[in-house]
Each structure stands twice: as C-alpha cells, then as structure tokens.
C-alpha positions in Angstrom: -53.6 -32.6 -121.0 -52.9 -31.8 -117.4 -55.5 -33.7 -115.2 -56.9 -31.4 -113.3 -58.0 -32.7 -109.6 -53.8 -33.5 -109.2 -53.2 -29.6 -109.7 -55.5 -28.6 -107.7 -54.4 -31.6 -105.0 -50.9 -29.8 -105.4 -52.8 -26.5 -103.9 -54.1 -27.9 -101.7 -52.0 -31.4 -100.6 -54.4 -33.4 -98.2 -58.0 -31.6 -99.3 -59.9 -34.0 -101.7 -63.6 -34.4 -102.9 -63.6 -37.8 -101.0 -62.5 -35.9 -97.0 -65.5 -33.1 -98.3 -68.1 -35.4 -98.5 -67.5 -37.6 -95.0 -66.7 -33.9 -93.4 -70.0 -33.0 -94.9 -72.1 -35.9 -94.7 -70.9 -36.5 -90.8 -71.9 -32.9 -90.1 -74.8 -33.2 -91.5 -75.5 -35.8 -89.2 -74.7 -34.6 -86.2 -77.1 -31.1 -87.2 -79.7 -33.2 -88.0 -79.8 -35.0 -84.5 -78.6 -31.2 -83.3 -81.5 -30.0 -80.9 -80.9 -26.2 -82.0 -80.4 -26.7 -86.0 -81.5 -29.9 -86.2 -85.4 -28.9 -86.7 -84.5 -26.3 -89.1 -82.2 -28.5 -91.3 -85.0 -31.7 -91.0 -88.3 -29.6 -91.9 -86.2 -28.1 -95.1 -84.4 -30.8 -96.5 -86.5 -33.3 -98.4 -84.1 -35.3 -99.6 -80.9 -36.3 -97.9 -79.0 -37.8 -100.5 -79.1 -34.7 -102.7 -78.4 -32.4 -100.1 -74.8 -33.9 -98.8 -74.2 -34.1 -103.1 -75.3 -30.4 -103.8 -73.3 -29.8 -100.6 -70.1 -31.2 -101.4 -70.3 -30.2 -104.7 -70.1 -26.6 -102.6 -67.2 -27.0 -100.5 -65.4 -28.9 -103.7 -65.7 -25.8 -105.3 -64.9 -23.5 -102.8 -62.2 -25.2 -101.1 -60.5 -27.3 -104.6 -61.9 -25.0 -107.1 -63.6 -27.1 -109.1 -66.3 -25.2 -110.4 -69.4 -28.0 -109.8 -71.4 -26.0 -107.5 -73.2 -23.2 -109.8 -76.5 -23.0 -107.6 -77.1 -19.9 -105.4 -76.5 -20.6 -101.8 -78.0 -17.7 -100.3 -81.3 -18.2 -101.4 -82.7 -21.0 -99.5 -81.5 -19.5 -96.5 -83.8 -16.6 -96.6 -87.2 -18.3 -95.5 -85.8 -20.9 -92.9 -85.8 -18.3 -89.3 -82.3 -18.9 -89.1 -81.2 -15.9 -86.0 -78.2 -16.1 -84.9 -77.3 -18.5 -82.2 -78.1 -20.6 -85.2 -75.0 -19.6 -87.2 -73.7 -20.1 -83.9 -74.9 -23.3 -82.9 -73.7 -24.1 -87.5 -70.2 -23.1 -86.9 -69.3 -24.8 -83.0 -70.4 -28.6 -84.9 -68.8 -28.2 -88.1 -65.7 -27.4 -86.2 -66.1 -29.6 -84.5 -66.7 -31.8 -87.2 -63.6 -30.4 -88.8 -61.1 -31.0 -86.1 -61.9 -35.2 -86.0 -61.9 -35.4 -89.2 -59.0 -33.6 -90.7 -55.4 -32.6 -89.3 -55.3 -29.5 -87.8 -54.1 -27.1 -90.6 -56.8 -29.1 -93.0 -59.6 -28.0 -89.9 -58.5 -24.6 -90.2 -59.0 -24.3 -93.4 -62.1 -25.6 -93.8 -63.3 -23.3 -90.2 -61.4 -20.3 -91.8 -63.9 -20.8 -94.7 -66.9 -21.7 -92.3 -66.6 -18.5 -90.6 -67.2 -16.3 -93.9 -69.9 -18.6 -95.1 -71.6 -17.9 -92.3 -71.0 -14.3 -92.1 -72.3 -14.0 -95.6 -75.8 -16.0 -94.8 -76.4 -14.0 -91.4 -75.4 -10.4 -93.4 -77.1 -11.6 -95.9 -80.1 -12.6 -93.9 -81.1 -9.7 -91.9 -80.0 -7.7 -94.6 -83.7 -9.4 -96.1 -85.0 -8.4 -93.0 -84.2 -4.7 -92.6 -81.6 -5.1 -90.2 -77.6 -4.5 -90.4 -75.9 -6.8 -88.9 -71.7 -7.1 -88.6 -69.7 -9.8 -89.1 -68.6 -12.5 -86.2 -67.7 -15.1 -87.2 -64.6 -15.0 -89.9 -61.3 -15.9 -89.1 -58.0 -14.3 -90.0 
C-alpha cells in the first residue's frame, strides 16, 4: 500500500499538514486582533481550537488533496456582515502571514488559492444579497 502523504509530498514537497496548521493558527491570531475583521471573527467563532482544526482540514484538502474537509465553507459566511473591505483585509493579512512563514513559491501557491477563495465567497455573498460582483482577487 502506498503512503498517501508521501505521494502528496511529491506533488507539493514543501507543504505539509504541520505548515498548514502553523499558517492557519498564525493567520487567525492576527485576524482576531485586527481592528477591521477581528470583531467579525470573534463574534462568529465560539471555539477557536475547533475552528483552527476545521480550517486546517479545509486548507489540507485544497493544498494536499487530503479530502479531510467535507463541510460547506460558504454557508457560515452568508450570515456575516461581510463587505469588500473585509475580503481585502482578510487577503492582505493572509498574504502577509504566508510570506512570513513560507518560502516564496509556497507562499505564492497559498496566496493564489486564497485569492480564488476570497472571490468565490465575495461573489456568493453578493449573489445572496441580489448584488453582482466580478472577481477582484484571483491571480494566475
């Protein structure tokens, strides 16, 4: 039987679950303290350890194709009072955190995905509100 984690590391040799967890934990520490997005996160999240675990699984599923996350990430965000400036700040903090913790090429891989996620969530929330938004964050 093939070790799945070894096979995944062939695809992205410098990304592993420990790095993902460190990135998620550090990012949310910064986000919680942020004047703009901190109040939204702090009001929405009751158990930070559980949230960190869930979001780490989400990023593991995206970056390593681990399949550990099986939730619906858009759903909880639909209830939040999020606007464009919140997505911009989220992405700015995420990019700063990725650049602080990861080699440049690894940070770039995370940042590209984060931009796509920000666009997807922003457009999904706008659609729920009867608005239209074009993608603003995705990079190639």
